N, C-alpha and C positions, 0 to 999 in steps of 0.2 A: 732532289732525289738522286739524280745522276751522279752528283758529287759523292754521295755516300755509297752508291753501288760500285763506283770505280774504286773507292778507297778500301772498302771492306770485303767486296765479293769478287769483282772482275779483275782489277789490276793489283790492288794492295797486297794480298797474300803472296802473289808471285814475286812482286818486287822486293818484299821483305825477305823472302827466301833467297833470291838471287843476289841482292846487294847487301844484305845483313847490316842495316844501318847501325853505326856506333855513335851514340848521342851523349854529349856531356852538357850538363846544366839545364836539362829540360824542366827542372823544378822551378826555374826562374820565370816561366810563363804563368801568369795568373790564371787560376781555374775559371774565373768569371770576370765579367766586365770588359770594357774596351781596351784593346792592346794594339800597339803598332809594332809589327815585326819588321825590323830593318836589317836587310841582308846584303852581303856582297853578292856578286853575280859572275860566275865563272863559266857556266854551261847552260845549254838549253834544258838539261835535265834538272836544274835547280828547282824549277816550278813543278817537278814531279816529286822530288825527294822531300821538299818542305811540307806539303800537305800530308805526305805519307807518315811523317814522324810526329806531327803535332796533333794531339787528340781533338782539339777544337777545329772548326772549319776556318781556313785561312783564305781570305779573298785578296788576290793580287790584281794589279793592273798590268796589262800586257800590250805590246805594240800592236796597232791595228792590223798590220800586215799579216799577223797570225790568223786573223779571221777572214782574210780575203784571198787565200790561196786557191788555186784551181786544181782540178783533177782529184784523184783518189787521195794523194798525199795532203793536198790542201784541205780536203773535206775532213780527213782524219785529224789533222792538226786543229781545225776549227772545232770539231766535236770534243776533242780533248780539253781545249781551253774553256769551252762553254761548260763542259761537265765539271771542270775544276773550279768553276765560279769566277773565272778571271774577267776583268773589265777591260774592254779595248780602249786604248788611248792613242790619239793622233799626236805623234812626237814632234809635229811641226810647231807646237806650242800654242800660246794665246788661249782663246776661249775653249778650244777642244781639250787642252791639257787641264784647264780649270774645271771643266765638266767632270773629268775623270777623278780629280781630287774631291770634288763635291760628292761624288758617288761613294768614295772611300769614307768621307765624313759621315755619310748616312749609315755605312756599315758600323763605324765606331759609335755613333749615337744610339744604335740599336744594341750596343753591348758586344759587338763582334771583334774579330781580329782582322786588321788590315795589313796585308803584307806589301812591302815596297822595296825596290832596289834603288837606294839613293843615287848610285852612279848613273842610273837612267838607261844603261845598256850593258851588255856583257863586256867584261874586261878583255881587251885584245891580246893580252900577253900574261895574264895571271896576276899582275900587280893590282893594287887597289888605287882607284882614281878619285878625284875630287867629287864630292857629293853635290847634287842639285838640291835646292832649298825646299822642294815640295814636301819632303819628309818633315822639315821644321814647321812648315805651314800646317800640316796635319796635326802635329803634336800641340802646337800653340792654339789652334782653333778648337780642338777636341778636348784638350786637357788629359789625353790618354798617355800612359807611360809608354816608353819606347824600349822594347827588348832587342838588343843587338844580337844578331845571329850570323855565323859564318859557316859556309861550306868549305871544308878544308881540302878536299881532293876531287871535287866533281869535274874539274877540268881534265883530270886523269881518267875518270870513268867515261866521260863523253867529251872529247876535245871539240872545239868549234869546227863545224863542217863535217863531222863524222856522224853518220846516221845511226849506226848500230853501236850502243854503248859497249865498253869493255867490261869484262867481269872483274869485280873487285868490291871491297867493302867500303861503302861511302861513310865519311866521317863528318859529323856536324857538331857545332859547339854554340851554346847560348850563353850570353852574359847577363849580369844583373840588370833589372829594369832601371832605366834612366828617367828621372823626374825633372820636368822643366816647368813646374808650377811657379817657380820664382819669376818666370817671364809672362805670367798670366796677363792678358789684355794687350800684349805687345805684338800680336800677329800683324804682319804687314810691314814691320820695321825690318828693313833689309839687313841691317847690321846684326840685329838680334837673331834673325833667321839664319844668317851665315854662321854665327857663333854656335847656335844649336846644331846645325848641320855638321860643322867641323868637330864638335864634341862627339857626335854619333860616329863619324868616320874614324876618329881617333880610337874609339872603343873597338870598331871593326878591325882596325890595324893591329891593336893589341891582342885581340882574340885570335886573329888569323895568322899573325906572324909574317904577313905579306908586306912587301915594300909598298910605301905610299908615294903616289905621284900627284903633285898639286896642279893638275890640269884635268880638263874634262875628257873622259874616254872617247866620247863621240867626236870631239875636236881632233883627237889623234887619229881616229879612224878615217876622217875626211881628208887628212893630209896625203898628198901624192907620195907614192913609194919611190925610193931612189932606184934608177935603173941599174941593173947589174952590169958591171964592166965586162966588155968582151974579152 
């Protein structure tokens, strides 16, 4: 209930008026049945704009830290993600990450839309980074089509670290559904899962026009920064 209140009564009308979403290819989203919505990730606001412009409910997984913040800001962030139907995921991997994927599988088996950021984290510099194979596992285990989606300028609307978004028209583009039924029964094969993930990332690169970097964004973020010469 909170999801629909936020989308159509509390936040949605204001956000549509302020950011005037420009959407291409929305007709590629099936009207019914399970769908995996695979998106690039440029900004915190991505999880706001995506549910806003998709008519059906989109369920994302979000890092657990968003649900654990303290103070008023932490509470507001938690309420937003709970209201948007997001599922917390422990990014340390292992069983916790598998539990989040299992929850997304439940969404798909119920005929819903599972949203996922294959890169696993926001891009540190606007480029597109190597995808993690969780999106392939979802596709292969559920049999659901994958609709590639790109946010073209959300990093300009709300750059990383900026609390208040800039005024501007957000631009979003969807691609044709990708069918991986040719790999039916091959979930768990790491070579197949890598091939499926790379195909999805290629489509995101083509749709976005962003440079692709064949390394994980999280790995880049963990590297120490070079000291600035005196």
